[in-house]
C-alpha positions as CSV (number, residue, x, y, z in Angstrom):
1,M,28.5,-33.6,3.5
2,L,27.0,-31.4,0.8
3,A,28.6,-28.1,0.4
4,E,26.9,-24.8,-0.4
5,P,25.9,-24.3,-4.0
6,S,28.5,-22.4,-6.0
7,S,26.5,-21.7,-9.2
8,P,26.0,-18.2,-10.5
9,G,22.7,-17.7,-8.8
10,D,23.4,-19.6,-5.6
11,T,25.6,-17.0,-3.9
12,S,22.8,-14.6,-3.0
13,K,19.1,-14.2,-2.9
14,A,16.7,-13.8,-5.8
15,D,15.6,-10.5,-7.2
16,E,12.7,-9.7,-4.9
17,R,10.8,-7.8,-7.6
18,N,10.1,-11.1,-9.3
19,L,8.6,-12.5,-6.1
20,R,6.3,-9.5,-5.6
21,P,3.8,-9.3,-8.4
22,G,1.3,-6.5,-8.6
23,I,3.5,-3.6,-7.7
24,P,4.3,-1.4,-10.8
25,M,7.8,-0.6,-11.8
26,G,8.9,2.5,-13.6
27,R,10.5,1.7,-16.9
28,S,12.6,4.1,-19.0
29,G,11.8,4.8,-22.6
30,D,15.3,6.4,-23.0
31,S,18.0,3.7,-23.3
32,T,20.8,6.1,-22.5
33,P,22.3,5.0,-19.2
34,L,22.4,7.5,-16.3
35,T,25.7,8.6,-14.9
36,I,26.5,9.5,-11.3
37,D,26.6,13.2,-12.2
38,S,23.5,13.3,-14.3
39,P,20.6,15.5,-13.3
40,E,18.4,12.5,-12.7
41,A,21.0,10.9,-10.3
42,R,21.5,14.2,-8.5
43,L,17.8,14.6,-8.0
44,L,17.5,11.0,-6.8
45,F,20.2,11.5,-4.1
46,A,18.7,14.8,-3.0
47,A,15.2,13.4,-2.7
48,V,16.3,10.4,-0.7
49,A,18.4,12.5,1.7
50,A,15.6,15.1,2.1
51,A,12.9,12.4,2.8
52,R,15.2,10.9,5.4
53,D,16.2,14.0,7.4
54,G,13.4,16.4,6.4
55,K,15.8,19.3,6.3
56,S,17.2,19.4,2.8
57,F,14.2,20.1,0.6
58,E,15.8,23.2,-1.0
59,A,18.4,21.0,-2.7
60,V,15.5,19.0,-4.2
61,L,13.9,22.1,-5.6
62,D,17.3,23.2,-7.1
63,H,17.6,19.8,-8.9
64,L,14.0,19.9,-10.1
65,R,14.7,23.0,-12.1
66,A,17.2,21.1,-14.2
67,P,16.0,19.2,-17.3
68,I,14.9,15.7,-16.0
69,R,14.4,12.6,-18.1
70,W,11.5,11.5,-16.0
71,D,11.2,8.0,-17.4
72,A,14.9,7.4,-16.7
73,F,14.5,8.9,-13.2
74,M,11.5,6.7,-12.4
75,D,13.3,3.7,-13.7
76,A,16.3,4.4,-11.4
77,A,14.1,5.0,-8.4
78,G,12.5,1.6,-9.0
79,R,15.7,-0.2,-9.6
80,H,17.3,1.2,-6.4
81,R,14.1,0.6,-4.4
82,V,13.7,4.1,-3.0
83,R,10.3,5.1,-4.5
84,P,8.6,5.7,-1.1
85,L,11.4,8.1,-0.1
86,V,11.3,9.8,-3.5
87,H,7.5,10.2,-3.2
88,A,7.8,11.7,0.3
89,A,10.2,14.3,-1.1
90,L,8.6,15.1,-4.4
91,R,5.1,15.5,-3.0
92,Q,6.3,18.7,-1.3
93,A,7.3,20.2,-4.6
94,P,5.1,22.5,-6.7
95,A,2.9,20.6,-9.1
96,S,4.5,22.4,-12.1
97,L,7.9,20.8,-11.4
98,V,6.8,17.1,-11.3
99,P,4.8,15.5,-14.1
100,A,1.4,14.3,-13.1
101,T,2.2,10.8,-14.5
102,A,5.3,10.5,-12.3
103,N,3.3,11.7,-9.2
104,A,0.5,9.2,-10.0
105,Q,2.9,6.3,-10.5
106,L,4.7,7.0,-7.2
107,R,1.5,7.5,-5.4
108,G,0.1,4.2,-6.7
109,F,3.3,2.3,-5.7
110,V,3.5,3.8,-2.2
111,H,-0.1,2.8,-1.6
112,A,0.6,-0.8,-2.7
113,N,3.8,-0.8,-0.7
114,A,2.1,0.4,2.5
115,H,-0.4,-2.4,2.2
116,R,2.3,-5.0,1.6
117,N,4.3,-3.8,4.6
118,L,1.3,-4.2,6.8
119,Y,0.8,-7.7,5.4
120,L,4.5,-8.6,6.1
121,I,4.2,-7.3,9.7
122,S,1.2,-9.4,10.4
123,E,2.8,-12.5,8.9
124,L,6.0,-11.9,10.8
125,R,4.1,-11.7,14.1
126,R,2.3,-14.9,13.2
127,L,5.5,-16.7,12.3
128,L,7.4,-15.6,15.4
129,G,4.6,-17.0,17.5
130,C,4.9,-20.3,15.6
131,F,8.6,-20.5,16.2
132,L,8.1,-19.7,19.9
133,S,5.6,-22.5,20.2
134,A,8.0,-24.9,18.5
135,G,10.8,-23.9,20.9
136,I,13.0,-22.6,18.1
137,S,15.0,-19.4,18.9
138,V,14.6,-17.0,16.0
139,T,15.8,-13.5,15.2
140,A,13.9,-11.2,12.8
141,F,16.0,-8.7,10.9
142,K,15.8,-6.4,7.8
143,G,12.4,-6.1,6.2
144,P,9.6,-4.6,8.3
145,V,11.7,-4.7,11.5
146,L,14.4,-2.5,9.9
147,A,11.7,-0.2,8.4
148,T,10.0,0.3,11.7
149,D,13.2,0.9,13.6
150,L,15.2,3.1,11.3
151,Y,12.5,4.9,9.3
152,R,9.9,5.1,12.1
153,N,7.3,4.5,9.3
154,P,7.3,1.1,7.6
155,S,5.8,2.5,4.4
156,L,8.9,4.6,3.8
157,R,11.0,1.5,2.9
158,E,10.2,-0.8,0.0
159,A,8.7,-4.1,1.1
160,G,10.7,-7.2,0.3
161,D,10.8,-10.5,2.1
162,L,11.0,-11.6,5.7
163,D,14.5,-12.5,6.9
164,L,14.7,-15.0,9.8
165,L,17.9,-16.1,11.6
166,V,18.0,-19.4,13.5
167,R,20.9,-21.4,14.9
168,R,22.5,-23.9,12.6
169,A,21.4,-26.8,14.8
170,D,17.8,-25.7,14.3
171,I,17.9,-25.0,10.6
172,V,16.3,-28.4,9.6
173,R,13.5,-28.0,12.2
174,A,12.9,-24.4,11.2
175,R,12.7,-25.3,7.5
176,N,10.4,-28.2,8.2
177,L,8.2,-25.9,10.4
178,L,7.8,-23.4,7.6
179,I,7.0,-26.3,5.1
180,S,4.3,-27.5,7.6
181,L,2.8,-24.0,7.5
182,G,2.4,-24.1,3.8
183,H,5.7,-22.5,2.6
184,Q,7.4,-24.3,-0.3
185,P,11.2,-24.4,-0.8
186,I,12.3,-22.7,-4.0
187,F,15.7,-22.2,-5.7
188,P,15.0,-18.9,-7.5
189,T,18.5,-18.2,-8.9
190,A,19.5,-21.8,-9.6
191,T,19.6,-23.2,-13.1
192,P,17.0,-25.8,-14.1
193,A,19.5,-28.6,-13.8
194,E,20.5,-27.4,-10.3
195,T,16.9,-27.1,-9.2
196,A,16.1,-30.6,-10.4
197,H,19.1,-31.9,-8.5
198,L,18.0,-30.2,-5.3
199,Q,14.4,-31.3,-5.6
200,K,15.5,-34.9,-5.8
201,L,17.4,-34.8,-2.5
202,T,15.9,-36.9,0.2
203,G,16.8,-38.3,3.6
204,D,20.3,-37.7,4.9
205,R,21.4,-36.0,1.7
206,E,18.7,-33.4,2.0
207,T,19.5,-32.9,5.6
208,A,23.1,-32.5,4.9
209,Y,22.3,-29.9,2.2
210,V,20.0,-27.9,4.5
211,Q,22.7,-27.9,7.2
212,A,25.5,-26.9,4.9
213,H,23.7,-24.1,3.0
214,S,23.3,-21.0,5.2
215,E,20.3,-19.4,3.3
216,H,17.1,-21.0,2.2
217,H,14.2,-19.5,0.3
218,L,10.6,-20.5,0.9
219,V,7.4,-19.0,-0.6
220,R,3.7,-19.1,0.0
221,E,0.6,-17.8,-1.8
222,Q,2.2,-18.1,-5.3
223,G,5.2,-16.0,-4.3
224,Q,3.4,-13.2,-2.5
225,L,5.3,-14.1,0.7
226,N,9.0,-14.9,0.5
227,I,10.9,-16.1,3.5
228,D,14.7,-16.0,3.7
229,L,15.8,-18.4,6.4
230,H,19.4,-18.1,7.5
231,W,21.8,-19.6,10.0
232,A,24.6,-17.2,9.0
233,L,24.9,-13.7,7.5
234,A,26.6,-14.8,4.3
235,V,27.1,-18.0,2.3
236,S,30.5,-19.6,2.3
237,D,31.5,-18.1,-1.1
238,F,31.7,-14.7,0.6
239,Y,33.9,-16.1,3.3
240,L,32.9,-14.3,6.5
241,P,34.7,-15.7,9.6
242,L,31.9,-15.0,12.0
243,D,31.2,-17.8,14.4
244,E,27.7,-18.5,15.8
245,K,28.6,-17.5,19.3
246,R,29.7,-14.0,18.3
247,L,26.8,-13.6,15.9
248,W,24.2,-14.4,18.6
249,S,25.9,-12.1,21.1
250,W,24.9,-9.2,18.8
251,I,21.2,-10.0,19.3
252,A,19.1,-8.3,22.0
253,P,15.3,-7.9,22.8
254,R,13.7,-4.9,21.1
255,S,10.1,-3.6,20.9
256,F,8.4,-4.2,17.6
257,I,4.7,-3.2,17.0
258,G,3.7,-3.7,20.6
259,R,5.6,-6.9,21.3
260,E,9.2,-7.9,22.2
261,I,11.2,-9.7,19.6
262,Q,14.9,-10.7,19.2
263,T,16.8,-8.7,16.7
264,F,20.2,-7.0,16.2
265,A,21.3,-4.2,18.6
266,P,22.1,-0.9,16.8
267,E,25.9,-1.4,16.7
268,A,25.5,-4.9,15.4
269,L,22.9,-3.8,12.9
270,L,25.4,-1.4,11.4
271,L,27.8,-4.3,10.8
272,V,25.0,-6.4,9.3
273,L,23.9,-3.6,6.9
274,C,27.5,-3.0,5.8
275,I,28.2,-6.7,5.3
276,N,24.9,-7.0,3.3
277,G,25.7,-4.0,1.2
278,G,29.3,-5.1,0.6
279,K,28.2,-8.6,-0.4
280,D,26.0,-7.0,-3.1
281,C,28.8,-4.5,-4.1
282,W,26.6,-1.6,-3.0
283,E,24.8,-1.8,-6.3
284,R,21.5,-0.5,-4.9
285,L,20.9,2.9,-3.3
286,D,18.5,1.5,-0.6
287,R,21.4,-0.4,1.0
288,I,23.3,2.9,1.4
289,C,20.2,4.7,2.6
290,D,19.7,2.1,5.3
291,V,23.2,2.9,6.7
292,A,22.5,6.6,6.5
293,A,19.1,6.1,8.3
294,L,20.8,4.1,11.1
295,L,23.4,6.9,11.6
296,A,20.6,9.4,11.9
297,R,18.5,7.2,14.2
298,Y,21.4,6.3,16.5
299,P,23.8,9.2,16.6
300,T,25.6,8.0,19.7
301,L,26.7,4.5,18.7
302,D,29.4,2.8,20.7
303,W,32.1,3.1,18.0
304,E,34.7,1.3,20.1
305,Y,32.5,-1.8,20.2
306,V,31.7,-1.5,16.4
307,F,35.4,-1.3,15.5
308,A,36.3,-4.1,17.9
309,Q,33.7,-6.5,16.4
310,A,34.5,-5.4,12.8
311,S,38.2,-6.0,13.4
312,A,37.7,-9.4,14.9
313,I,35.9,-10.7,11.8
314,G,37.9,-8.7,9.2
315,V,35.2,-6.3,8.0
316,L,36.7,-2.9,9.1
317,R,37.2,-1.9,5.5
318,I,33.7,-3.0,4.5
319,V,32.2,-0.9,7.4
320,A,34.4,2.1,6.5
321,L,33.2,1.9,2.9
322,G,29.6,1.7,3.9
323,L,30.0,4.7,6.1
324,H,31.8,6.7,3.5
325,L,29.1,6.0,0.9
326,A,26.3,7.1,3.3
327,V,28.1,10.4,4.0
328,S,29.3,11.2,0.5
329,L,26.1,10.2,-1.4
330,L,23.3,10.8,1.1
331,A,24.7,13.4,3.5
332,G,24.8,10.9,6.4
333,A,25.9,12.3,9.7
334,L,29.2,10.9,11.1
335,G,31.2,11.7,14.2
336,P,35.0,11.9,14.5
337,P,35.7,8.2,15.4
338,A,34.0,7.0,12.3
339,R,35.6,9.7,10.1
340,K,39.0,8.7,11.5
341,L,38.4,5.1,10.5
342,I,37.5,6.1,6.9
343,E,40.5,8.4,6.6
344,S,42.9,5.8,7.9
345,D,42.3,3.5,5.0
346,P,43.6,4.9,1.7
347,S,41.7,2.2,-0.3
348,I,38.3,3.7,0.6
349,P,38.2,6.5,-2.0
350,R,39.2,4.0,-4.7
351,L,36.6,1.5,-3.7
352,A,34.0,4.2,-3.4
353,A,34.8,5.4,-6.9
354,Q,34.1,1.9,-8.2
355,V,30.7,1.9,-6.5
356,R,29.9,5.3,-8.0
357,E,31.0,4.2,-11.4
358,H,28.7,1.2,-11.4
359,L,25.7,2.5,-9.4
360,F,23.8,3.4,-12.6
361,A,25.5,1.0,-15.0
362,P,23.1,-1.2,-17.0
363,E,24.5,-4.4,-15.5
364,S,24.0,-3.2,-12.0
365,S,20.3,-4.0,-12.3
366,A,21.2,-7.7,-12.0
367,V,22.9,-7.6,-8.6
368,E,22.9,-11.4,-8.4
369,A,25.2,-11.9,-11.5
370,A,28.6,-13.4,-11.0
371,S,31.5,-11.7,-12.7
372,P,35.3,-11.2,-12.4
373,R,34.7,-7.5,-11.4
374,R,32.4,-8.5,-8.6
375,S,34.8,-11.1,-7.2
376,L,37.7,-8.7,-7.5
377,F,35.7,-6.0,-5.6
378,H,34.9,-8.5,-2.9
379,V,38.6,-9.3,-2.5
380,Q,39.6,-5.7,-2.5
381,M,37.2,-5.0,0.4
382,R,39.0,-7.4,2.7
383,E,41.8,-5.9,4.7
384,R,43.3,-9.2,5.8
385,I,45.3,-11.4,3.6
386,S,43.9,-14.5,5.3
387,D,40.4,-13.4,4.4
388,R,41.4,-12.8,0.7
389,I,42.8,-16.3,0.5
390,G,39.7,-17.8,2.2
391,Y,37.5,-16.0,-0.3
392,C,39.4,-17.4,-3.2
393,L,39.5,-20.9,-1.8
394,G,35.8,-20.8,-1.1
395,H,35.1,-20.2,-4.8
396,L,37.1,-23.3,-5.7
397,K,35.0,-25.5,-3.5
398,P,32.6,-27.7,-5.5
399,G,28.9,-27.4,-5.0
400,V,25.5,-28.2,-6.3
401,G,26.2,-26.5,-9.7
402,D,29.1,-28.8,-10.2
403,W,27.2,-32.0,-9.2
404,A,24.2,-31.1,-11.3
405,A,26.4,-30.3,-14.4
406,L,28.4,-33.6,-14.1
407,P,27.0,-36.4,-11.9
408,L,29.8,-38.6,-10.7
409,P,29.8,-41.6,-8.3
410,G,31.0,-40.9,-4.8
411,G,34.4,-42.4,-5.4
412,L,35.1,-39.9,-8.1
413,H,34.0,-36.7,-6.3
414,F,37.6,-35.6,-6.1
415,L,37.4,-34.8,-9.9
416,Y,35.1,-31.9,-9.1
417,Y,38.1,-30.0,-7.8
418,L,39.5,-30.3,-11.3
419,T,36.4,-29.3,-13.2
420,R,35.4,-26.5,-10.8
421,P,38.0,-23.9,-12.1
422,L,36.8,-24.7,-15.7
423,R,33.2,-24.0,-14.8
424,L,34.2,-20.8,-13.0
425,A,36.1,-19.6,-16.1
426,T,33.2,-20.4,-18.3
427,R,30.7,-18.7,-16.0
428,Y,32.8,-15.5,-15.8
429,T,33.3,-15.4,-19.5
430,E,29.6,-15.7,-20.2
431,T,28.8,-13.0,-17.7
432,A,31.5,-10.7,-19.3
433,L,30.0,-11.3,-22.8
434,R,26.4,-10.5,-21.6
435,S,27.6,-7.3,-19.9
436,R,29.4,-6.2,-23.1
437,I,26.3,-6.9,-25.2
438,A,24.1,-5.0,-22.7
439,R,26.5,-2.0,-22.9
440,H,26.3,-2.0,-26.7
């Protein structure tokens, strides 16, 4: 059976900005990187927190009185995908404190983002109806479902793609259904050689690949609509021991734009958001903001259930880190049980310091890049030795990248276990060199 791809771009999804043309991005004319304590970063944190809770606007005014490099600030807001929240906060400020060009750019983006969110909502409703007619159980999560639930206003969260979860046994039928509706499979982060290899798969080999790989990307209308189709929350490289029975026990019916859909219950959604943020090393502020928004939206979570589920799958530390970041960076509200979890793990401050250090680093704009630092951070987030070992072994498992780089007959496939470490070493070395060049 084909294993999941293990190439640099196969371990997580593509940069959504490249799949959403027509929405302007702020770019900085100042090449000096921001730091976590820079006036621009402080203003960004304050604006996002104020837009979320509506109570801390005075902090925004205080930071606006400091010298702000507006090009750098706008670039950071775009990279961290929090422009709607920034706009919601800054539009309350006196016109003399915010440049007209920044206001105009934010206003234009928010207008485009609102239209896109409405488009995604209509497409999601249509797709859910198609899955229902085909008899395929499907769960919608993240995207407009998350925006509507946690922010109460879909336009306050940047539009991305549509995430759909199906059972593993249904993944081939679900993918074929989307193809029949005009969606085309893409491999946005694969190399040209890997893409060519995957496009040549047919019959049983294609079926085996689809069943083995837990996340598939499909697009329609020249990339305007991107579907992420999952049967698990993370690819095998991340090593998440979450069986399908437990995963689907987290799902419950919820109201969404006048209809009932299947999605994650609030306690489970917290786990999903923290796993998703941890998988990307918390390199984007919108991931942290989602956690803070959930804590504000659901102040009476069943923490005993959250901790029991997190402990069962080995993500207590991942959850604790996500909660700590939401509180320390965005003033998220947290009760005694959750604070006790954070305080009980002495590694949380050290991990949080690493997140803070890289939140505005130049290389953090490419959250998909593989690197030794990224892998080490993933390992450090796991509290169980067995999960650390599983993570390391998962990265030694050959995948599409290995097969595309060195085609071998079936009888010699065992040789991939010898070439795999060499490819990993080469990949990490190239990433380290690129990062060093970017810093200088």
